Structures are given as structure tokens and as C-alpha cells.
C-alpha positions in Angstrom: -3.1 15.3 -30.0 -2.3 11.8 -28.8 -5.1 9.4 -27.7 -6.2 9.9 -24.0 -4.4 7.7 -21.6 -7.4 7.5 -19.3 -11.1 8.3 -19.4 -11.5 9.2 -15.7 -9.6 12.5 -15.8 -12.5 14.8 -16.6 -14.7 13.2 -13.9 -11.9 13.5 -11.3 -11.7 17.2 -12.2 -15.4 17.7 -12.0 -15.6 15.9 -8.6 -12.7 17.9 -7.3 -14.2 21.1 -8.4 -17.5 20.1 -6.8 -15.7 20.2 -3.5 -14.1 23.5 -4.3 -10.6 21.9 -4.1 -7.5 22.8 -6.0 -5.4 20.1 -7.5 -2.9 20.7 -4.7 -5.7 20.1 -2.1 -6.7 16.8 -3.8 -3.1 15.7 -3.8 -2.8 16.5 -0.1 -6.0 14.6 0.7 -4.6 11.6 -1.2 -1.3 12.0 0.6 -3.1 11.8 4.0 -4.7 8.6 2.8 -1.4 7.1 2.0 -0.8 7.8 -1.7 2.3 9.8 -2.3 1.1 11.9 -5.2 1.8 15.5 -6.4 -0.3 18.2 -7.8 1.4 17.6 -11.1 0.3 14.0 -11.2 -3.3 15.1 -10.5 -3.0 17.6 -13.3 -1.8 14.9 -15.7 -4.6 12.5 -14.7 -7.2 15.2 -15.2 -5.6 16.2 -18.5 -5.8 12.5 -19.6 -2.0 12.4 -20.3 -1.3 9.9 -17.5 -2.4 6.3 -17.4 -4.2 5.5 -14.1 -3.7 2.2 -12.4 -6.4 0.2 -10.5 -4.8 1.1 -7.2 -4.7 4.8 -8.1 -8.4 4.6 -9.0 -9.1 3.2 -5.5 -7.1 6.0 -4.0 -8.9 8.7 -6.0 -12.2 7.2 -5.1 -11.3 7.2 -1.4 -10.1 10.8 -1.5 -13.1 12.0 -3.4 -15.5 10.0 -1.2 -17.2 8.2 -4.2 -17.4 4.7 -5.5 -15.0 3.7 -8.3 -17.8 3.7 -10.9 -18.4 7.4 -10.2 -14.9 8.2 -11.5 -16.0 7.0 -15.0 -18.1 8.9 -17.4 -21.8 8.1 -17.1 -21.9 6.2 -20.4 -19.2 3.8 -19.1 -20.8 3.1 -15.7 -23.1 0.5 -17.2 -20.1 -1.9 -17.2 -20.1 -1.9 -13.4 -23.6 -3.4 -13.1 
């Protein structure tokens, strides 16, 4: 397997699942917020096969109603202090 392209994918999936949302639902919420994204892109982010830009991180945080640090694994959040 190739090296992961992002470290936020598993946390995005966990947050999404916490809402009981499908990947399609998260994509729809992102679209309503102004980010034209598909379910497939969400799947690639969660599967860590897509690199995530800073603006995409902001859009994901907004859609999931969390701060950007919450998108990162707990061990990485120390860098936001």
C-alpha cells in the first residue's frame, strides 16, 4: 500500500459516522456550504488516498461543525496549541 495522502481521513469518517451521515450526506452538506464535492471524493479523503488542501480542511470542519484541529488525530492536535 502507498503511504497515506492525508491523516485526517479516519477522523472525518468518525465524525461523519457520529452524525449518522452517509458519505453522500456529508458531500451534500459540503455542497450546500459552497464546496462542489462528490461522495467519491469524500470516500477518497476518508480512505486516505486523496491529498486534502487547507481550503478543503476548512470546508470539512464547517460541514462537520468542528474546529480544524478536531479533524486531526488526537496525537497531532498538540501542534495547534
